Steps between C-alpha positions, in 0.01 A plus 500: 500500500712363215609201722132427575415504125793275427397256771144500366613361173416133582308392194658334195510713189208466267544417131406861413772629736756265346408616152537863592837433665616314189386797282718723725794270439483344853577129463662228705822456309840383628792636301734284708322187363527629145870571554563168658338303214678708242835430672419126487399529130824683432707218662308238301533701181879539555538127552290430192629748246800644680735275306374641171543859622851417631588348166366801313697732728814297437455515125436868529834547681688290243334668196546835664873440546533376139307800368699734711835360369367537142384859561817591675690510170262724326322830567193454721187646359144537641364223286754247629428594861122476458531174320704363785232605751222352282665161473566501869140573582372240254724227646372544854141618437362145449654337811431815710135495396467140599652587830310820581166427324377222719600683813295807402208272407509322834506841679192612314313176564586497871418874539168492316420160636475662844265786411361414152520714192304826528589854395467754780531862381469628854809304609724696255358845582740751659385567857656803683440336841742220410779764489440600863822406689304466829269234367805337347681471834178369654492216240865428565445487878169317473430129509572461129825681521622283793381195314708594199805586706463176695466301188805668355710425807354150521570437131864613517563307828335173375665520163837556657446225750386254233802579279744485790351163605536352157854633473587354842359162397699511182835580669608129507412458131691816399796401720509153330563653160801709618803423284288337228477618136309820402206313349433317822525818703262679262245218530514518879464881499208473252330242719548728805361809315197296380416376846549836665288668236228229542495553875482872463211476254306258722532751786392788284190312381414399854516861615306617196222252597494652848467846337224373265293374794566816700394729209173310462422514874596868525287594196203318646554688829529834329182446297287411807189704550291606796143383542384846410694500172347160406152633585558818294634308211200264506264802519673668205486186300139423570377855529335683797236278661250790510546554125461136437182477702361805310584336169328179602198697611482679165537173318218350709278805425573474127424119497182567700392772250561273207312218670196726570499620139446139389197442731248651246608223253418221739231251438416447869629600842483221758490620867496376859292731512706794630838365610598341168446594144630338179423644156493232217486541130400239249409559138399187316715436200768750619608388841631147549396515859350751752764759591545701825493869420500628863484380856514653844415492867285731707524858368639379164219250481242775570659718227483215248133448582432874462671512154314197398171653601579817307570300188210255520729210574306218679613432855442142631540413864680160525720521822687165469573556130606862554741392773636210293554717191676774708724245661584306177529776234700817444376774268541387146483125577261258354259322730654169610342182381369386844288818505370475141168327598410760770595794276304339205188494719542866587557596128190299405300697753639825363417410139153406603452827692642699201260320265204570723597866517529517124165344456 
C-alpha cells in the first residue's frame, strides 16, 4: 500500500506544499556546494592576504623569542605572561580576520542564496523520532545515504587523481631544478603546490555542482503530491463546494430581499407583461437620471408586480423597453442614454396618470 501511495505522487508540489515544507525546515540545500565554494574562497583569501598573515606570524615568532630572552633573566609573573599573549593576539588578529572573514561571508551568502533567509522554529525543535536508530539506518541505506557515500568516494578518488595527474605532469619541471639553489627549488615546489591545489579545488567545485543539482531534483521528487492531495488542498483552500454554494444562495436571497424592499420606492414598473419586470425610480430635482431599483424574470417579475400593486406603484406594459432595460442595466444602474427617450415617454405617462388621479 505504501508503494502504491508513493507511486501515486506524480504531481509537482504546489506553492502551499513548498511553503509548509520550508516552515518545517525542508529545503533543497547542498552542503557540498557550500563547502566547495568556501574552500575556493579560502584558497583565494590565502593567496590575497596570506603574505600578511605569514609576515605577522614571523614577527610574532621574533618578538616572542626576544620577549622570552628578556623574561628569562627575571621572575615571570602573571602580568608578563598575559601581556605576551595579548600582544600575540593583537598582532595576528587583523590579518587572520581578513583571511577568515571573507570566507565566512561567502559561506553565508552561498548557503542562504540557495534557500533564502527565513527563520523556521520547527526546524530546530527536538524531535524524538530523529533519535530512532532504525530510521537512522534507513536513511544511511537509502538513496540519499548512497548518494552521499558515492559522492565521498568520488570526491576522494577524483581529487587524488587530479593531484596525481598534476604531479606527474610536473615531474620534468621538478627534475630540472635538481641540484639548483634553494630559492629555485622552493619556487618550483610552490608552483607545483599551487597547480595541485587548483586542480583539487576545480574537482571539488565540479562535484559540488553535481550534488547541488541532485539535491534540487531529489527535493522536488520528495515533495511530489498525489492527485488526491492536490484536490484536497484545493478544497481546503477554497472551502467545501456545498458550503460555497450555500453561501452564494444566502447572498442571492439577501440581495433579492434588499431589491424587493426598494420596489415600493419605485416611480414605475415596466413589464413584458409577465416574463420581465423592471422597477425604475426618478425624482425630479434629486435623481440625475432614472435608476433601476429592481429587475427580474418570470417568478421574480411576478413578485415585483405584486409588491408594486400593493404599494400603488404604477405598472406599465412596454415589452420591448422592459426587455431592453433588463438586458442593459443591473440593479442600481442609471438608464443608458439610448433608452432615455423611451423611458421619458413612460415617465410622462406616469406623471399624467398621477395628476389625473390627484384631480
